[in-house]
N, C-alpha and C positions, 0 to 999 in steps of 0.2 A: 047714550054715548056722546061725548063731546064732539063738536063739529070737526075739529082738526083730526081727531082719531078716525072719524068716518072717512074723511078724504084720504087719510093714510091707508086705510083698509082697502078702499076702492082702487087706489093707485097700485097697491100690491097685487090685487086680483087682475087688473088690466095688464100689468107688466108680465105677470106669470102666464096669463093666457096668450099674450103676444109672443112670448118666448116659445111656447109650445107650437104656435102657428108657424113661427120662423123655423123651428127645428123640422117641422113637417115639410115646409117648403124646401128647405135644404135637402131633405131626404128625397123629395121628388126630383129636384134639379140634379142631384148627384146620382140618382138612380141606383143601379145595382152596385156601384162601387161603395156607396155609403152603407147599403145593407150588407154587402159582402164583408166589409171590414168589421161589421158587428157580429158576423156569424162564423168567422173562421175559427176562433178560439184556439189559436196556435199556442203551443206550450213545449217545454222540454223538461226532462227529469234526469237526475243523477242517481247512480247506485252508490253503495257505501264505499266504493273506491274512487268516487269523483268522476266516473265515466258516464257519458250520456247513455241512459238505458231506455229512453222512450222519448219520442217527439212527434209533433205534427207541425209542418211548416207549409204555408200557402204562398205561392209566388204572386206578384201583382197581376199576372195574366190568368190566374185561377187554377193553377196546377197545385194539387195537394200531395205532399210527400209525408209518409208516415213510417215510423220504425218502432219495433217493440222487441227488446232484448229477450224477455222471458219467453215469448212465442217464436223467437228467431224468425221474425217476419218483417220484410221491408216492401212497401207498396207505394206506387205513384198513381194518382188518379187525374186524368185529363178531363176537362169540361165536356168533351164530345163523347165520353164513355170509354175511351182508351185506358187500359190499365197496364202498368209495368210492375212486374214482380222481380225485385232484385235480391231476394232472400238467399239465392245461391252465392252471392258475393259476401255474405256475412260470415264471420269467423270469430273464434274465441282465442285469447292468448292469456298468458300468466298475469298480464297487467290489465285485463279487461277486454271488452269487445273491440274488434277491428273490422275493417272492410277491405276487400281486395280491389285495387284501383285499376282504371283503364291504363294498360301498359303503354299505349301510345302517348299518353299524357304524362305519366309518371315513370321515370327511369329507376324503377325499384322492383326487386323480386319479393319484397315483403308486403304485408298488409299494413294499411294506414291506421293509426289510432283513431277511434271513432270520434273523439272530440275534435281532432284536426280536420277530418273530412267534413264533419257537420258544420264547423265554423267557416271553412273556405268554400265548400261546394253547395251547401244548403242555405245557410243563413244569408249569404250574399247573392243567392240566385234571384235574377230578375225575371227569368222566363225559362221554359223548357223547350227543347228542340221538337220539331214536328217534321213529318215527311222524310225526305232523304237525309236530313240533318241528324235523324235519330241513329243512322248507321255510323256516325262519327263519334258521338259522345252523348251520354245521358248522365249528367251530374258526376262525371269522373268514375263511374262504376265499371267493374270488369265484365260481369256476366249478368244477364237479365232476360226475362221473357216478356215480350210485348203482346198483349191481347187486344185486338181492335174491336170496334163495335159490331162488325159483321161476323165475329168469332174466328176470323183468320188470326194467325198468331205466328210469332217468330222468336226463336231463342238465339241470342247474339252473345259472342264472347269477344272482347276487345283485346287484341294482341299488339305486339310492337309494330307490325306492318299494317294494322287496320282491323276492321271488324271481320269476324268469322261467323258465318251462319251455321249453327249446329243442327237446326231443324225448323221447318215452317209448315204451317197448315194453310192451304189455299182454299178459297171459297169462290165459286163461280156464280154468275147471275142465274144460271139454270138450276142451281142448287147442288152442283157437284162439290164434294169435299175431298181433299187429297193431302195427306200428311207425308212429307218427304224429309228424310234425315240427311246428315252430312255426306253419307256414302252414296247418295242418289238412290237410296232404296225407298220404295213406297212402304210406309209404316202402317197406315190405315187409309182405306179409301171408301167412299160412298158415292156412287155414280148414278145419274139419272139417264135412262134411255141409252145404255151402252150397246154398241154393235156386238153381236155374238157371231164369231167367224169360224170357218173350218180351218183348223191348224195346218192342214196339208196343202190346201189350195188358196187359202186366204179369202175365199168367197164368203159373202155375207149370208148367214143362215136365217137370222132374225134379229130383231131389236128387243132387248129386255127392257123392263120398266125400271128395275133397280139392280145394282150390284153393290154389295157391302162386304168388306172383309179385312182381315189383318194379315200383313205380310208374314210368310213362314219360310221363304227361301228366295234366292235370286240365282238366275242361271243365264249364261250367255250361250247361245247355240244357233242352230240353223233352222229354227222354226220360222216360216214365212220370210224366206230370203234373208236370213240372218238378223231379223229384228230381235231386239232384246226383250226378254220376258221376265216379269216379276210373278212369283207364285203366291197366291193368297188363299186363305181358308175362310169361308163365309157362306153367304147366301146370294143367289141370283133369282129374282122374281120376274116372271114373264107376263105377257099381256093377259093371259087367261087365268092368272092367279096361281099358277103352278110355281113351286119353289124348288130350285136346285140347292142342295146343301152338300158342301164338300170342298175339294181343291179345284181352283181354276187359275188360268194364266191371264196376265194382263200384257197385251202387246204394246210395246213402245216403239213408235215409228219415227222415220225421218233421221236427220243428223243429230248426233249427240249434242247436248247443251242447248237445245233450241226451245226448251220449255219456257213459256212466258206466263208468269202469274196472272190470274184472272181478277183477284180481289183488288179493288181500287186502292186500298190501303197498302197492300204489298207492292203494287205498281209504283205508288208514290214513294214508298220506303226504299225500294231498290233503285229507282230512278234509271239513269242511263247505264248503270252497272249491269243490268240484266241483258244488255245487248252485247256485252263483251264475253265471248265464248271462253276466253282464257283467264277470266277474273276468278281468282280463288275464293274470294270473300262472299259473293252472293250473285245469283242464287247458289246454294251449295253444290258445286260441280255441275249443276243442271241435270235434267233428265229429258228423255225423249217424250214427245206428246203421245197421249194414249190413242191408239188406233182401234182398239177393241178388246174383247175378252174371248177366251175359249175354255170350254168345260173339260176337266181332266178326269177326276175320280169323285164319284158321288152319286146321289140319287135325286130324282125329280118326283115330287109328290104334288097331287092336286089339292084343292081346298078340302076335300073329304079325307085327306091323309092317306090316300092310296098311291102307291108307287106306279108311275106311268112311264118312267124311263130310267135307265142306269148308264153311267159312264165309267169306263175303265181305260186308262192310258190314252185319254183324249179321244176316245171313240165311243159312240153310243152303241150299246149292245143290241143285237137283233133279238127277235122274239124268242128264239130257241135258247140262246146263251143266257138271256135274262131269266128265263123260266127256271133254270137250274139253281139260281141263287135268290130268286124272288121270294120264295116261301120263307126262307130264313130271314131276309131283310125286312119283309113285310111284317113278319111275326115280331121282330124287335121293335119296329115302329109302332105296331098296334099296342104292344105291352107298355111302351113308354107313354103313349097317348092316354092309355087307360089309367096309368099311374098318375099322370098329370091331372086328369079329370077327377080321380078319386081324391087326390090331395086338395084340389080346388073346391071340393064339395064338403070337406070335413070342417065344418064351422067351429066346432068345439076345439079341435086341435089348433086351428089357425088363430082363434081368439086367445087361446092359452099361450101360444108362442109369440104372437105379434101384438096382442092387445086389442081391446074391443073397438077402439077408434079406427084402426087400420083394417080390422076384420070387417067391420060394418061397411066401410068404403069399398073394400074388395068384393064383397058379395053384392054390392050395388053396382058392380061393374065399373068402378071409378079408381083412378090413381090420384092420390093427394100428396101434398108436400109432407115430407117426413116419413113416408111409407118405405119400409125396407125394400131394397132392390130385389132381394131373394123372393119376397112375396110377389113383386111385380112379375118376376120370371115364371112363377107358378101360373099366374094368369095368362102370360104369353104362350106358354106351352099348351094351356087348355083353351086358348082363344076366348077368354071369358070377359074381356073388356068391351064396353059398348061403343066407345068413341074411336077405337082404332083396332086394326086387325093384327098388326105386328109392329116391331120396333127394330131398326137397323142402326148399328153403331156408326157414328160419324166422326167424333173427335174424342181423343183421350188426352188429358193433361195431368202432369205430375209436378207438384211443387211442394214447398215446405208446409203449405197450408192443407195439403192432402191431395187425394186423387179425385179427378172429375171426369165424367164421360157425358157426351152428348149423344142422344139417340133420336133419330128421325122416326116419327110415328106415321105408319102407313095405314090408310083406311081400307074398307072393304072394296072400294072402287079403284084401289091401287094408286090413289093420289096421296101426296104428303099432306097430312092433316094437322101436324104440330110437331113439337119436340119436347123431350124430357132431359133435364140436367140431373145427373146423379153425382153426389159428392160423398166420398167415404162410405159407400154402400147404402145411402139413403137418397130418396128423391128430394132434390133441392128446389126444383121448379117444374111446373107443367104449363105448357103454352099450346093453345089450339088456334089454328089460323081461321 
């Protein structure tokens, strides 16, 4: 090779290598911003009417906004794990997709064209609100559900006068979970160590380990000096492992509107508004703090599935009264348990119905991702899982992407050992502590 060509080749190699080193150095100096700009892959698509049908947009501070017309799904992802579902604000019109706007910002009773909203609110977005600012506006959307990293959540609707909280789920550091709707009704609760009181005297009878239930009624009356009571249907587990199943009351004490959210995210979201007892927007009308629970109608069974107590009209039956109905109730219970054990032992039937993958896991005493929740329920009734004794409902979410439930897993020693997320009837995730 002629000498000039050799030098030319060497010069090319040196410069090419230097450029690579320079690019690497720039990547190190610019850090995550450089990498982030390479990984966002933002885009937008149009349908055959020229309307935006799908997009992904990332703001400079790392918030990712996504929309899909076909799935009727709109989501916002924050870097800390917070998610916002604005699918409820999406709608269809004769000229294509539209979105219902924040009424405080837009003086209109109609929905905005998707293209207009996308150009003005998303393409030009420099950041997304956090904390109390989220109560005022999130990209000009009317209705959305915010799910925070600790699984507390809130559904907000922006009206002319400001934000209206339709429902929120609170999470305490102790592990309590409480879902409250706009009418101040407890929708779902899961409490740790609740006080069990006498409904006539208010005296503490004992502390339970857990109380989990779904609201079935609300009543205002003279129980315990006029305290408000919410009626729930569910389970109350006591220190010795006995389980009450049936209807129980939740006593709400103190002045109305004095409930203070426990989740750090809800505290930051509501800000000083939660201190205003006459604030219509948040928390939703407020509720009284929980003073305890009292058992109304149901049975108490021990770990051997034997009835040890019965309650009727908020009173525990004495030995004579219980004996008259015990044979019938215990017979029903024994039959149900026997049926559950039989169902859990029929491997051929379970394999045929649910498939060998889930059947093998089931008979190994395990819950795995994808397992049908109906199969998990069979195992719960037969107490056939090795890692936990029972599961208590904690949270229920409904959105355009489907229904999800969170169950707390309770071990044989009555400690919380993990949780299961169920989505559309199948196990979405299993976590053990």
